[in-house]
C-alpha positions as CSV (number, residue, x, y, z in Angstrom):
1,F,6.0,-32.5,30.3
2,S,6.2,-28.8,31.2
3,S,10.0,-28.7,30.5
4,V,9.3,-30.1,27.0
5,L,6.7,-27.4,26.3
6,S,9.0,-24.8,27.7
7,F,11.8,-26.0,25.3
8,I,9.4,-25.9,22.4
9,A,8.2,-22.4,23.3
10,M,11.7,-21.1,23.6
11,A,12.7,-22.7,20.3
12,M,9.7,-21.0,18.6
13,V,10.5,-17.6,20.2
14,I,14.2,-17.9,19.0
15,V,13.1,-18.9,15.4
16,F,10.6,-16.0,15.4
17,F,13.2,-13.5,16.6
18,V,15.9,-14.7,14.2
19,T,13.5,-14.7,11.3
20,S,12.2,-11.2,12.1
21,A,15.7,-9.8,12.7
22,D,16.9,-11.3,9.4
23,S,13.9,-9.9,7.4
24,G,14.4,-6.5,9.1
25,A,18.1,-6.6,8.2
26,M,17.3,-7.5,4.6
27,V,14.9,-4.5,4.3
28,V,17.4,-2.1,5.8
29,D,20.1,-3.6,3.6
30,T,17.9,-3.2,0.5
31,L,17.0,0.4,1.3
32,A,20.6,1.3,2.1
33,S,21.9,-0.2,-1.1
34,G,19.4,1.8,-3.3
35,G,17.0,-1.1,-4.0
36,V,19.6,-3.7,-5.0
37,A,18.2,-7.1,-3.8
38,N,21.3,-9.2,-4.2
39,T,23.8,-7.6,-1.8
40,P,26.8,-9.3,-0.2
41,V,26.1,-11.5,2.8
42,W,28.5,-9.5,5.0
43,Q,26.4,-6.4,4.4
44,R,23.2,-8.0,5.8
45,I,25.2,-9.3,8.7
46,F,26.5,-5.8,9.3
47,W,22.9,-4.4,9.5
48,A,21.7,-7.2,11.7
49,S,24.6,-6.7,14.0
50,L,24.0,-3.0,14.1
51,M,20.3,-3.5,15.0
52,G,21.4,-5.9,17.8
53,I,23.9,-3.5,19.2
54,V,21.4,-0.6,19.2
55,A,18.9,-2.9,21.1
56,I,21.5,-4.0,23.6
57,A,22.6,-0.4,24.2
58,L,19.0,0.7,24.8
59,L,18.5,-2.2,27.2
60,L,21.7,-1.3,29.1
61,V,21.0,2.4,29.2
62,G,17.3,2.6,30.0
63,G,16.1,-0.9,30.4
64,L,13.0,-2.4,28.7
65,S,11.1,0.9,29.0
66,A,13.7,2.7,26.8
67,L,13.5,0.0,24.2
68,Q,9.7,0.2,24.2
69,T,9.7,4.0,24.0
70,V,12.1,4.0,21.0
71,T,9.9,1.3,19.3
72,I,6.8,3.3,19.8
73,A,8.4,6.6,18.7
74,S,9.8,5.1,15.6
75,A,6.5,3.4,14.7
76,L,4.4,6.6,15.1
77,P,5.5,8.2,11.7
78,F,4.9,4.9,10.0
79,S,1.4,4.7,11.4
80,V,0.7,8.2,9.8
81,I,2.0,6.9,6.5
82,L,-0.3,3.8,6.9
83,L,-3.3,6.0,7.5
84,I,-2.6,8.1,4.4
85,S,-2.2,4.8,2.4
86,I,-5.6,3.6,3.7
87,Y,-7.2,6.8,2.7
88,G,-5.7,6.5,-0.8
89,L,-6.8,2.9,-1.0
90,L,-10.4,3.7,0.0
91,K,-10.5,6.6,-2.5
92,A,-9.2,4.3,-5.3
93,L,-11.7,1.6,-4.4
94,R,-14.6,4.1,-4.4
95,R,-13.4,5.3,-7.9
96,D,-13.1,1.8,-9.1
97,L,-16.6,0.9,-7.9
98,T,-18.0,4.0,-9.6
99,K,-16.3,3.2,-12.9
100,R,-17.4,-0.4,-12.7
101,E,-21.0,0.6,-12.2
102,S,-20.9,3.2,-15.0
103,L,-19.3,0.7,-17.4
104,S,-21.9,-2.0,-16.6
105,M,-24.6,0.5,-17.5
106,A,-22.9,1.6,-20.8
107,T,-24.1,0.4,-24.1
108,I,-22.1,-1.6,-26.5
109,A,-19.3,0.4,-28.0
110,P,-19.5,1.2,-31.7
111,T,-17.4,-0.9,-34.0
112,A,-14.4,0.6,-35.8
113,A,-16.2,0.2,-39.2
114,R,-19.0,2.6,-38.2
115,N,-16.8,4.8,-36.1
116,P,-13.4,6.0,-37.5
117,I,-12.1,7.1,-34.1
118,P,-8.7,5.6,-33.4
119,W,-8.5,2.9,-30.8
120,Q,-6.2,4.9,-28.6
121,R,-8.8,7.7,-28.3
122,R,-11.6,5.2,-27.6
123,L,-9.5,3.6,-24.9
124,R,-8.7,7.0,-23.3
125,N,-12.5,7.8,-23.4
126,I,-13.2,4.5,-21.6
127,A,-10.5,5.0,-18.9
128,Y,-11.4,8.7,-18.4
129,L,-13.5,9.5,-15.3
130,P,-14.9,13.1,-15.5
131,K,-14.9,15.4,-12.5
132,R,-18.1,15.9,-10.6
133,S,-18.5,19.5,-11.7
134,L,-18.3,18.5,-15.4
135,V,-21.0,15.8,-14.9
136,K,-23.2,18.2,-13.0
137,R,-22.9,20.8,-15.8
138,F,-23.6,18.2,-18.5
139,M,-26.7,17.0,-16.5
140,D,-28.0,20.6,-16.1
141,D,-27.2,21.7,-19.7
142,V,-28.0,18.6,-21.7
143,I,-29.8,15.9,-19.8
144,Q,-32.3,18.1,-17.9
145,P,-33.6,19.9,-21.1
146,A,-33.8,16.6,-23.0
147,M,-35.8,15.0,-20.3
148,T,-38.1,18.0,-20.1
149,L,-38.7,17.7,-23.8
150,V,-39.5,14.0,-23.6
151,Q,-42.1,14.4,-20.9
């Protein structure tokens, strides 16, 4: 029973390795060809072979530790890029939440018959999110005096 499980495990590892190597070769091939997705098959085979040769050379020269070191060293710049992407995503999500909350509190937009403003300008006004300093100045100059008069 253990030999059958060992065979299944080895088959799964081989399928995983081949699939990962093929997708890596496809990405390198697409990047090297300037974004063209349909490149010749020999070109992808070239990149897959080159990655295999580099891995074999690293294993022969420094063993597994050299391969691990190169993997970590090449992944470090990518992790910095991922952190910057996460920051941008969080910033965009925060802005989207603010815009969604402000739009949910907005009143119904005036109709075109009562308001001759072109639709392009109205759309730009809806999509525009003012800077915090402009909002603060508007609150100090307009809203605060109006609220004081209402009281």
